[in-house]
PyMOL Python script that loads the backbone (N, CA, C, O; Angstrom):
from pymol import cmd

cmd.read_pdbstr("""\
ATOM      1  N   MET A   1     116.874  78.256  75.976  1.00  0.00           N
ATOM      2  CA  MET A   1     118.139  78.910  75.723  1.00  0.00           C
ATOM      3  C   MET A   1     119.238  77.840  75.734  1.00  0.00           C
ATOM      4  O   MET A   1     119.253  76.966  76.600  1.00  0.00           O
ATOM      5  N   ARG A   2     120.113  77.915  74.807  1.00  0.00           N
ATOM      6  CA  ARG A   2     121.193  76.929  74.748  1.00  0.00           C
ATOM      7  C   ARG A   2     122.317  77.332  75.692  1.00  0.00           C
ATOM      8  O   ARG A   2     122.394  78.470  76.154  1.00  0.00           O
ATOM      9  N   ALA A   3     123.184  76.366  75.964  1.00  0.00           N
ATOM     10  CA  ALA A   3     124.275  76.591  76.917  1.00  0.00           C
ATOM     11  C   ALA A   3     125.209  77.696  76.450  1.00  0.00           C
ATOM     12  O   ALA A   3     125.658  78.501  77.266  1.00  0.00           O
ATOM     13  N   ALA A   4     125.509  77.753  75.167  1.00  0.00           N
ATOM     14  CA  ALA A   4     126.408  78.786  74.644  1.00  0.00           C
ATOM     15  C   ALA A   4     125.793  80.171  74.809  1.00  0.00           C
ATOM     16  O   ALA A   4     126.486  81.125  75.164  1.00  0.00           O
ATOM     17  N   GLU A   5     124.503  80.278  74.553  1.00  0.00           N
ATOM     18  CA  GLU A   5     123.815  81.565  74.731  1.00  0.00           C
ATOM     19  C   GLU A   5     123.814  81.966  76.201  1.00  0.00           C
ATOM     20  O   GLU A   5     123.978  83.137  76.542  1.00  0.00           O
ATOM     21  N   MET A   6     123.625  80.971  77.062  1.00  0.00           N
ATOM     22  CA  MET A   6     123.593  81.237  78.494  1.00  0.00           C
ATOM     23  C   MET A   6     124.952  81.755  78.980  1.00  0.00           C
ATOM     24  O   MET A   6     125.012  82.697  79.769  1.00  0.00           O
ATOM     25  N   VAL A   7     126.023  81.147  78.514  1.00  0.00           N
ATOM     26  CA  VAL A   7     127.370  81.580  78.897  1.00  0.00           C
ATOM     27  C   VAL A   7     127.616  83.003  78.403  1.00  0.00           C
ATOM     28  O   VAL A   7     128.160  83.830  79.135  1.00  0.00           O
ATOM     29  N   GLN A   8     127.221  83.284  77.181  1.00  0.00           N
ATOM     30  CA  GLN A   8     127.398  84.627  76.613  1.00  0.00           C
ATOM     31  C   GLN A   8     126.593  85.656  77.414  1.00  0.00           C
ATOM     32  O   GLN A   8     127.072  86.758  77.683  1.00  0.00           O
ATOM     33  N   TYR A   9     125.371  85.285  77.789  1.00  0.00           N
ATOM     34  CA  TYR A   9     124.498  86.158  78.576  1.00  0.00           C
ATOM     35  C   TYR A   9     125.140  86.458  79.934  1.00  0.00           C
ATOM     36  O   TYR A   9     125.151  87.607  80.375  1.00  0.00           O
ATOM     37  N   GLU A  10     125.679  85.416  80.603  1.00  0.00           N
ATOM     38  CA  GLU A  10     126.335  85.606  81.898  1.00  0.00           C
ATOM     39  C   GLU A  10     127.562  86.500  81.778  1.00  0.00           C
ATOM     40  O   GLU A  10     127.805  87.330  82.654  1.00  0.00           O
ATOM     41  N   ARG A  11     128.327  86.347  80.724  1.00  0.00           N
ATOM     42  CA  ARG A  11     129.497  87.210  80.502  1.00  0.00           C
ATOM     43  C   ARG A  11     129.069  88.662  80.340  1.00  0.00           C
ATOM     44  O   ARG A  11     129.705  89.573  80.869  1.00  0.00           O
ATOM     45  N   GLY A  12     128.002  88.860  79.615  1.00  0.00           N
ATOM     46  CA  GLY A  12     127.483  90.216  79.441  1.00  0.00           C
ATOM     47  C   GLY A  12     127.069  90.833  80.766  1.00  0.00           C
ATOM     48  O   GLY A  12     127.352  91.999  81.040  1.00  0.00           O
ATOM     49  N   LEU A  13     126.389  90.026  81.590  1.00  0.00           N
ATOM     50  CA  LEU A  13     125.970  90.519  82.907  1.00  0.00           C
ATOM     51  C   LEU A  13     127.164  90.839  83.798  1.00  0.00           C
ATOM     52  O   LEU A  13     127.156  91.845  84.508  1.00  0.00           O
ATOM     53  N   ARG A  14     128.182  89.998  83.766  1.00  0.00           N
ATOM     54  CA  ARG A  14     129.386  90.266  84.567  1.00  0.00           C
ATOM     55  C   ARG A  14     130.072  91.551  84.116  1.00  0.00           C
ATOM     56  O   ARG A  14     130.563  92.321  84.941  1.00  0.00           O
ATOM     57  N   GLY A  15     130.103  91.779  82.804  1.00  0.00           N
ATOM     58  CA  GLY A  15     130.697  93.013  82.283  1.00  0.00           C
ATOM     59  C   GLY A  15     129.935  94.236  82.753  1.00  0.00           C
ATOM     60  O   GLY A  15     130.531  95.245  83.130  1.00  0.00           O
ATOM     61  N   ILE A  16     128.614  94.141  82.730  1.00  0.00           N
ATOM     62  CA  ILE A  16     127.780  95.250  83.220  1.00  0.00           C
ATOM     63  C   ILE A  16     128.035  95.468  84.706  1.00  0.00           C
ATOM     64  O   ILE A  16     128.170  96.603  85.165  1.00  0.00           O
ATOM     65  N   GLU A  17     128.101  94.368  85.452  1.00  0.00           N
ATOM     66  CA  GLU A  17     128.340  94.457  86.887  1.00  0.00           C
ATOM     67  C   GLU A  17     129.683  95.122  87.192  1.00  0.00           C
ATOM     68  O   GLU A  17     129.770  95.963  88.088  1.00  0.00           O
ATOM     69  N   ARG A  18     130.727  94.749  86.453  1.00  0.00           N
ATOM     70  CA  ARG A  18     132.044  95.374  86.644  1.00  0.00           C
ATOM     71  C   ARG A  18     132.002  96.858  86.288  1.00  0.00           C
ATOM     72  O   ARG A  18     132.642  97.678  86.947  1.00  0.00           O
ATOM     73  N   GLY A  19     131.263  97.194  85.265  1.00  0.00           N
ATOM     74  CA  GLY A  19     131.160  98.595  84.862  1.00  0.00           C
ATOM     75  C   GLY A  19     130.423  99.443  85.887  1.00  0.00           C
ATOM     76  O   GLY A  19     130.741 100.616  86.084  1.00  0.00           O
ATOM     77  N   LEU A  20     129.430  98.835  86.539  1.00  0.00           N
ATOM     78  CA  LEU A  20     128.634  99.578  87.519  1.00  0.00           C
ATOM     79  C   LEU A  20     129.233  99.558  88.922  1.00  0.00           C
ATOM     80  O   LEU A  20     128.834 100.358  89.769  1.00  0.00           O
ATOM     81  N   SER A  21     130.159  98.682  89.177  1.00  0.00           N
ATOM     82  CA  SER A  21     130.711  98.510  90.518  1.00  0.00           C
ATOM     83  C   SER A  21     131.206  99.815  91.149  1.00  0.00           C
ATOM     84  O   SER A  21     130.853 100.083  92.297  1.00  0.00           O
ATOM     85  N   PRO A  22     132.005 100.642  90.461  1.00  0.00           N
ATOM     86  CA  PRO A  22     132.447 101.897  91.092  1.00  0.00           C
ATOM     87  C   PRO A  22     131.275 102.831  91.419  1.00  0.00           C
ATOM     88  O   PRO A  22     131.282 103.515  92.443  1.00  0.00           O
ATOM     89  N   HIS A  23     130.288 102.849  90.552  1.00  0.00           N
ATOM     90  CA  HIS A  23     129.129 103.717  90.784  1.00  0.00           C
ATOM     91  C   HIS A  23     128.300 103.202  91.955  1.00  0.00           C
ATOM     92  O   HIS A  23     127.758 103.985  92.735  1.00  0.00           O
ATOM     93  N   MET A  24     128.208 101.889  92.069  1.00  0.00           N
ATOM     94  CA  MET A  24     127.446 101.306  93.171  1.00  0.00           C
ATOM     95  C   MET A  24     128.122 101.590  94.510  1.00  0.00           C
ATOM     96  O   MET A  24     127.445 101.866  95.501  1.00  0.00           O
ATOM     97  N   SER A  25     129.451 101.525  94.544  1.00  0.00           N
ATOM     98  CA  SER A  25     130.140 101.805  95.801  1.00  0.00           C
ATOM     99  C   SER A  25     129.979 103.279  96.170  1.00  0.00           C
ATOM    100  O   SER A  25     129.833 103.609  97.347  1.00  0.00           O
ATOM    101  N   GLU A  26     130.003 104.150  95.191  1.00  0.00           N
ATOM    102  CA  GLU A  26     129.788 105.584  95.444  1.00  0.00           C
ATOM    103  C   GLU A  26     128.368 105.824  95.947  1.00  0.00           C
ATOM    104  O   GLU A  26     128.151 106.616  96.863  1.00  0.00           O
ATOM    105  N   ALA A  27     127.408 105.137  95.343  1.00  0.00           N
ATOM    106  CA  ALA A  27     126.015 105.271  95.781  1.00  0.00           C
ATOM    107  C   ALA A  27     125.854 104.745  97.201  1.00  0.00           C
ATOM    108  O   ALA A  27     125.120 105.330  97.997  1.00  0.00           O
ATOM    109  N   GLN A  28     126.526 103.657  97.523  1.00  0.00           N
ATOM    110  CA  GLN A  28     126.448 103.098  98.874  1.00  0.00           C
ATOM    111  C   GLN A  28     127.018 104.072  99.899  1.00  0.00           C
ATOM    112  O   GLN A  28     126.486 104.191 101.003  1.00  0.00           O
ATOM    113  N   LYS A  29     128.097 104.769  99.545  1.00  0.00           N
ATOM    114  CA  LYS A  29     128.658 105.786 100.440  1.00  0.00           C
ATOM    115  C   LYS A  29     127.644 106.897 100.684  1.00  0.00           C
ATOM    116  O   LYS A  29     127.496 107.385 101.805  1.00  0.00           O
ATOM    117  N   GLY A  30     126.949 107.290  99.617  1.00  0.00           N
ATOM    118  CA  GLY A  30     125.925 108.325  99.757  1.00  0.00           C
ATOM    119  C   GLY A  30     124.790 107.884 100.653  1.00  0.00           C
ATOM    120  O   GLY A  30     124.302 108.664 101.470  1.00  0.00           O
ATOM    121  N   VAL A  31     124.364 106.639 100.507  1.00  0.00           N
ATOM    122  CA  VAL A  31     123.284 106.101 101.340  1.00  0.00           C
ATOM    123  C   VAL A  31     123.725 106.058 102.801  1.00  0.00           C
ATOM    124  O   VAL A  31     122.957 106.414 103.695  1.00  0.00           O
ATOM    125  N   THR A  32     124.952 105.625 103.039  1.00  0.00           N
ATOM    126  CA  THR A  32     125.476 105.564 104.402  1.00  0.00           C
ATOM    127  C   THR A  32     125.546 106.962 105.017  1.00  0.00           C
ATOM    128  O   THR A  32     125.179 107.148 106.177  1.00  0.00           O
ATOM    129  N   ALA A  33     126.008 107.931 104.256  1.00  0.00           N
ATOM    130  CA  ALA A  33     126.085 109.311 104.752  1.00  0.00           C
ATOM    131  C   ALA A  33     124.695 109.854 105.055  1.00  0.00           C
ATOM    132  O   ALA A  33     124.499 110.550 106.051  1.00  0.00           O
ATOM    133  N   TYR A  34     123.727 109.535 104.193  1.00  0.00           N
ATOM    134  CA  TYR A  34     122.354 109.990 104.413  1.00  0.00           C
ATOM    135  C   TYR A  34     121.782 109.387 105.692  1.00  0.00           C
ATOM    136  O   TYR A  34     121.141 110.087 106.476  1.00  0.00           O
ATOM    137  N   LYS A  35     122.012 108.090 105.906  1.00  0.00           N
ATOM    138  CA  LYS A  35     121.494 107.434 107.111  1.00  0.00           C
ATOM    139  C   LYS A  35     122.127 108.024 108.365  1.00  0.00           C
ATOM    140  O   LYS A  35     121.448 108.205 109.375  1.00  0.00           O
ATOM    141  N   LEU A  36     123.418 108.324 108.307  1.00  0.00           N
ATOM    142  CA  LEU A  36     124.102 108.931 109.445  1.00  0.00           C
ATOM    143  C   LEU A  36     123.533 110.315 109.735  1.00  0.00           C
ATOM    144  O   LEU A  36     123.289 110.662 110.891  1.00  0.00           O
ATOM    145  N   GLN A  37     123.323 111.103 108.687  1.00  0.00           N
ATOM    146  CA  GLN A  37     122.760 112.444 108.846  1.00  0.00           C
ATOM    147  C   GLN A  37     121.347 112.364 109.418  1.00  0.00           C
ATOM    148  O   GLN A  37     120.973 113.166 110.274  1.00  0.00           O
ATOM    149  N   LYS A  38     120.571 111.408 108.950  1.00  0.00           N
ATOM    150  CA  LYS A  38     119.201 111.231 109.433  1.00  0.00           C
ATOM    151  C   LYS A  38     119.199 110.854 110.915  1.00  0.00           C
ATOM    152  O   LYS A  38     118.374 111.350 111.682  1.00  0.00           O
ATOM    153  N   ALA A  39     120.125 109.976 111.319  1.00  0.00           N
ATOM    154  CA  ALA A  39     120.225 109.576 112.722  1.00  0.00           C
ATOM    155  C   ALA A  39     120.630 110.758 113.596  1.00  0.00           C
ATOM    156  O   ALA A  39     120.094 110.932 114.690  1.00  0.00           O
ATOM    157  N   GLN A  40     121.571 111.570 113.123  1.00  0.00           N
ATOM    158  CA  GLN A  40     121.995 112.746 113.884  1.00  0.00           C
ATOM    159  C   GLN A  40     120.852 113.745 114.015  1.00  0.00           C
ATOM    160  O   GLN A  40     120.678 114.366 115.063  1.00  0.00           O
ATOM    161  N   HIS A  41     120.078 113.896 112.951  1.00  0.00           N
ATOM    162  CA  HIS A  41     118.934 114.804 112.985  1.00  0.00           C
ATOM    163  C   HIS A  41     117.898 114.313 113.995  1.00  0.00           C
ATOM    164  O   HIS A  41     117.350 115.103 114.763  1.00  0.00           O
ATOM    165  N   ALA A  42     117.637 113.013 113.989  1.00  0.00           N
ATOM    166  CA  ALA A  42     116.666 112.450 114.928  1.00  0.00           C
ATOM    167  C   ALA A  42     117.140 112.626 116.367  1.00  0.00           C
ATOM    168  O   ALA A  42     116.340 112.911 117.258  1.00  0.00           O
ATOM    169  N   LYS A  43     118.440 112.456 116.591  1.00  0.00           N
ATOM    170  CA  LYS A  43     118.996 112.621 117.933  1.00  0.00           C
ATOM    171  C   LYS A  43     118.847 114.076 118.387  1.00  0.00           C
ATOM    172  O   LYS A  43     118.470 114.334 119.530  1.00  0.00           O
ATOM    173  N   GLY A  44     119.141 115.018 117.503  1.00  0.00           N
ATOM    174  CA  GLY A  44     118.994 116.436 117.832  1.00  0.00           C
ATOM    175  C   GLY A  44     117.543 116.808 118.082  1.00  0.00           C
ATOM    176  O   GLY A  44     117.240 117.600 118.975  1.00  0.00           O
ATOM    177  N   GLU A  45     116.649 116.231 117.289  1.00  0.00           N
ATOM    178  CA  GLU A  45     115.225 116.508 117.466  1.00  0.00           C
ATOM    179  C   GLU A  45     114.738 115.959 118.807  1.00  0.00           C
ATOM    180  O   GLU A  45     113.950 116.610 119.492  1.00  0.00           O
ATOM    181  N   ALA A  46     115.200 114.774 119.182  1.00  0.00           N
ATOM    182  CA  ALA A  46     114.820 114.191 120.470  1.00  0.00           C
ATOM    183  C   ALA A  46     115.335 115.052 121.620  1.00  0.00           C
ATOM    184  O   ALA A  46     114.641 115.244 122.619  1.00  0.00           O
ATOM    185  N   ARG A  47     116.548 115.567 121.476  1.00  0.00           N
ATOM    186  CA  ARG A  47     117.118 116.434 122.512  1.00  0.00           C
ATOM    187  C   ARG A  47     116.297 117.716 122.650  1.00  0.00           C
ATOM    188  O   ARG A  47     116.036 118.176 123.762  1.00  0.00           O
ATOM    189  N   MET A  48     115.892 118.288 121.515  1.00  0.00           N
ATOM    190  CA  MET A  48     115.087 119.513 121.555  1.00  0.00           C
ATOM    191  C   MET A  48     113.707 119.250 122.158  1.00  0.00           C
ATOM    192  O   MET A  48     113.183 120.087 122.893  1.00  0.00           O
ATOM    193  N   THR A  49     113.120 118.101 121.853  1.00  0.00           N
ATOM    194  CA  THR A  49     111.816 117.748 122.416  1.00  0.00           C
ATOM    195  C   THR A  49     111.917 117.609 123.929  1.00  0.00           C
ATOM    196  O   THR A  49     111.058 118.104 124.660  1.00  0.00           O
ATOM    197  N   ALA A  50     112.962 116.939 124.398  1.00  0.00           N
ATOM    198  CA  ALA A  50     113.156 116.776 125.840  1.00  0.00           C
ATOM    199  C   ALA A  50     113.353 118.134 126.516  1.00  0.00           C
ATOM    200  O   ALA A  50     112.812 118.379 127.594  1.00  0.00           O
ATOM    201  N   ALA A  51     114.120 119.006 125.885  1.00  0.00           N
ATOM    202  CA  ALA A  51     114.359 120.337 126.455  1.00  0.00           C
ATOM    203  C   ALA A  51     113.066 121.146 126.505  1.00  0.00           C
ATOM    204  O   ALA A  51     112.810 121.844 127.486  1.00  0.00           O
ATOM    205  N   SER A  52     112.254 121.059 125.458  1.00  0.00           N
ATOM    206  CA  SER A  52     111.008 121.828 125.444  1.00  0.00           C
ATOM    207  C   SER A  52     110.030 121.305 126.493  1.00  0.00           C
ATOM    208  O   SER A  52     109.296 122.086 127.097  1.00  0.00           O
ATOM    209  N   LYS A  53     110.013 119.981 126.715  1.00  0.00           N
ATOM    210  CA  LYS A  53     109.146 119.422 127.761  1.00  0.00           C
ATOM    211  C   LYS A  53     109.617 119.882 129.134  1.00  0.00           C
ATOM    212  O   LYS A  53     108.800 120.178 130.006  1.00  0.00           O
ATOM    213  N   HIS A  54     110.929 119.942 129.328  1.00  0.00           N
ATOM    214  CA  HIS A  54     111.480 120.404 130.598  1.00  0.00           C
ATOM    215  C   HIS A  54     111.088 121.861 130.847  1.00  0.00           C
ATOM    216  O   HIS A  54     110.666 122.215 131.948  1.00  0.00           O
ATOM    217  N   VAL A  55     111.226 122.690 129.835  1.00  0.00           N
ATOM    218  CA  VAL A  55     110.879 124.107 129.963  1.00  0.00           C
ATOM    219  C   VAL A  55     109.383 124.260 130.232  1.00  0.00           C
ATOM    220  O   VAL A  55     108.985 125.071 131.068  1.00  0.00           O
ATOM    221  N   ALA A  56     108.558 123.491 129.533  1.00  0.00           N
ATOM    222  CA  ALA A  56     107.109 123.569 129.752  1.00  0.00           C
ATOM    223  C   ALA A  56     106.763 123.159 131.184  1.00  0.00           C
ATOM    224  O   ALA A  56     105.879 123.753 131.802  1.00  0.00           O
ATOM    225  N   GLY A  57     107.448 122.157 131.705  1.00  0.00           N
ATOM    226  CA  GLY A  57     107.223 121.733 133.087  1.00  0.00           C
ATOM    227  C   GLY A  57     107.608 122.818 134.077  1.00  0.00           C
ATOM    228  O   GLY A  57     106.899 123.052 135.056  1.00  0.00           O
ATOM    229  N   LYS A  58     108.732 123.482 133.824  1.00  0.00           N
ATOM    230  CA  LYS A  58     109.167 124.575 134.709  1.00  0.00           C
ATOM    231  C   LYS A  58     108.179 125.736 134.671  1.00  0.00           C
ATOM    232  O   LYS A  58     107.877 126.332 135.704  1.00  0.00           O
ATOM    233  N   ILE A  59     107.679 126.055 133.485  1.00  0.00           N
ATOM    234  CA  ILE A  59     106.699 127.140 133.361  1.00  0.00           C
ATOM    235  C   ILE A  59     105.445 126.803 134.156  1.00  0.00           C
ATOM    236  O   ILE A  59     104.916 127.653 134.872  1.00  0.00           O
ATOM    237  N   ALA A  60     104.966 125.567 134.033  1.00  0.00           N
ATOM    238  CA  ALA A  60     103.774 125.153 134.779  1.00  0.00           C
ATOM    239  C   ALA A  60     104.030 125.206 136.280  1.00  0.00           C
ATOM    240  O   ALA A  60     103.153 125.604 137.047  1.00  0.00           O
ATOM    241  N   GLU A  61     105.221 124.807 136.700  1.00  0.00           N
ATOM    242  CA  GLU A  61     105.577 124.841 138.116  1.00  0.00           C
ATOM    243  C   GLU A  61     105.589 126.275 138.641  1.00  0.00           C
ATOM    244  O   GLU A  61     105.023 126.553 139.699  1.00  0.00           O
ATOM    245  N   TYR A  62     106.225 127.177 137.916  1.00  0.00           N
ATOM    246  CA  TYR A  62     106.273 128.581 138.336  1.00  0.00           C
ATOM    247  C   TYR A  62     104.886 129.210 138.322  1.00  0.00           C
ATOM    248  O   TYR A  62     104.559 130.012 139.197  1.00  0.00           O
ATOM    249  N   ASP A  63     104.076 128.857 137.343  1.00  0.00           N
ATOM    250  CA  ASP A  63     102.715 129.375 137.271  1.00  0.00           C
ATOM    251  C   ASP A  63     101.911 128.929 138.491  1.00  0.00           C
ATOM    252  O   ASP A  63     101.149 129.711 139.059  1.00  0.00           O
ATOM    253  N   ALA A  64     102.085 127.679 138.887  1.00  0.00           N
ATOM    254  CA  ALA A  64     101.379 127.175 140.071  1.00  0.00           C
ATOM    255  C   ALA A  64     101.843 127.908 141.326  1.00  0.00           C
ATOM    256  O   ALA A  64     101.030 128.214 142.198  1.00  0.00           O
ATOM    257  N   GLN A  65     103.142 128.192 141.424  1.00  0.00           N
ATOM    258  CA  GLN A  65     103.657 128.926 142.583  1.00  0.00           C
ATOM    259  C   GLN A  65     103.094 130.340 142.626  1.00  0.00           C
ATOM    260  O   GLN A  65     102.718 130.833 143.689  1.00  0.00           O
ATOM    261  N   ILE A  66     103.039 130.985 141.476  1.00  0.00           N
ATOM    262  CA  ILE A  66     102.503 132.354 141.410  1.00  0.00           C
ATOM    263  C   ILE A  66     101.030 132.354 141.790  1.00  0.00           C
ATOM    264  O   ILE A  66     100.583 133.218 142.545  1.00  0.00           O
ATOM    265  N   THR A  67     100.276 131.393 141.274  1.00  0.00           N
ATOM    266  CA  THR A  67      98.850 131.302 141.592  1.00  0.00           C
ATOM    267  C   THR A  67      98.654 131.082 143.087  1.00  0.00           C
ATOM    268  O   THR A  67      97.762 131.682 143.687  1.00  0.00           O
ATOM    269  N   ALA A  68      99.471 130.232 143.693  1.00  0.00           N
ATOM    270  CA  ALA A  68      99.373 129.984 145.133  1.00  0.00           C
ATOM    271  C   ALA A  68      99.683 131.249 145.919  1.00  0.00           C
ATOM    272  O   ALA A  68      99.011 131.541 146.908  1.00  0.00           O
ATOM    273  N   GLN A  69     100.687 132.000 145.496  1.00  0.00           N
ATOM    274  CA  GLN A  69     101.029 133.246 146.181  1.00  0.00           C
ATOM    275  C   GLN A  69      99.904 134.269 146.041  1.00  0.00           C
ATOM    276  O   GLN A  69      99.589 134.986 146.991  1.00  0.00           O
ATOM    277  N   GLU A  70      99.303 134.333 144.860  1.00  0.00           N
ATOM    278  CA  GLU A  70      98.200 135.276 144.653  1.00  0.00           C
ATOM    279  C   GLU A  70      97.023 134.935 145.554  1.00  0.00           C
ATOM    280  O   GLU A  70      96.404 135.828 146.130  1.00  0.00           O
ATOM    281  N   LYS A  71      96.712 133.654 145.679  1.00  0.00           N
ATOM    282  CA  LYS A  71      95.598 133.236 146.543  1.00  0.00           C
ATOM    283  C   LYS A  71      95.915 133.520 148.004  1.00  0.00           C
ATOM    284  O   LYS A  71      95.027 133.882 148.775  1.00  0.00           O
ATOM    285  N   LYS A  72      97.167 133.358 148.384  1.00  0.00           N
ATOM    286  CA  LYS A  72      97.583 133.557 149.767  1.00  0.00           C
ATOM    287  C   LYS A  72      97.433 135.019 150.187  1.00  0.00           C
ATOM    288  O   LYS A  72      96.980 135.309 151.295  1.00  0.00           O
ATOM    289  N   TYR A  73      97.813 135.926 149.306  1.00  0.00           N
ATOM    290  CA  TYR A  73      97.815 137.340 149.666  1.00  0.00           C
ATOM    291  C   TYR A  73      96.607 138.109 149.164  1.00  0.00           C
ATOM    292  O   TYR A  73      96.540 139.328 149.321  1.00  0.00           O
ATOM    293  N   LYS A  74      95.663 137.421 148.568  1.00  0.00           N
ATOM    294  CA  LYS A  74      94.477 138.101 148.052  1.00  0.00           C
ATOM    295  C   LYS A  74      93.552 138.441 149.224  1.00  0.00           C
ATOM    296  O   LYS A  74      93.257 137.587 150.060  1.00  0.00           O
ATOM    297  N   THR A  75      93.103 139.687 149.275  1.00  0.00           N
ATOM    298  CA  THR A  75      92.209 140.101 150.358  1.00  0.00           C
ATOM    299  C   THR A  75      90.769 139.858 149.936  1.00  0.00           C
ATOM    300  O   THR A  75      90.407 140.103 148.785  1.00  0.00           O
ATOM    301  N   PRO A  76      89.952 139.382 150.854  1.00  0.00           N
ATOM    302  CA  PRO A  76      88.545 139.145 150.496  1.00  0.00           C
ATOM    303  C   PRO A  76      87.827 140.477 150.264  1.00  0.00           C
ATOM    304  O   PRO A  76      88.102 141.466 150.944  1.00  0.00           O
ATOM    305  N   ARG A  77      86.936 140.491 149.328  1.00  0.00           N
ATOM    306  CA  ARG A  77      86.187 141.712 149.005  1.00  0.00           C
ATOM    307  C   ARG A  77      84.948 141.820 149.893  1.00  0.00           C
ATOM    308  O   ARG A  77      84.294 140.830 150.221  1.00  0.00           O
ATOM    309  N   LYS A  78      84.661 143.045 150.259  1.00  0.00           N
ATOM    310  CA  LYS A  78      83.455 143.296 151.048  1.00  0.00           C
ATOM    311  C   LYS A  78      82.397 143.856 150.125  1.00  0.00           C
ATOM    312  O   LYS A  78      82.649 144.786 149.358  1.00  0.00           O
ATOM    313  N   CYS A  79      81.232 143.290 150.207  1.00  0.00           N
ATOM    314  CA  CYS A  79      80.151 143.741 149.341  1.00  0.00           C
ATOM    315  C   CYS A  79      79.331 144.815 149.976  1.00  0.00           C
ATOM    316  O   CYS A  79      78.377 145.303 149.370  1.00  0.00           O
TER     317      CYS A  79
END
""", "prot")
cmd.dss("prot")
cmd.show_as("cartoon", "prot")
cmd.util.cbc("prot")
cmd.orient("prot")
């Protein structure tokens, strides 16, 4: 490629770049908003997972207490 062709090619690329610049900035805003939304979703999901584990632990604890009370007050059967 000759130098004149190369200069013309670079000018063409710069023109394309200038034409796409507003669209690229808009796309970048969309990507940033998507990443923020994804992070917020992950944070909410982590909070829900922690809450569900806490509730499951409480259920197991109460179940163990009930089982202990049942064993304590259960009368032996006579055959």
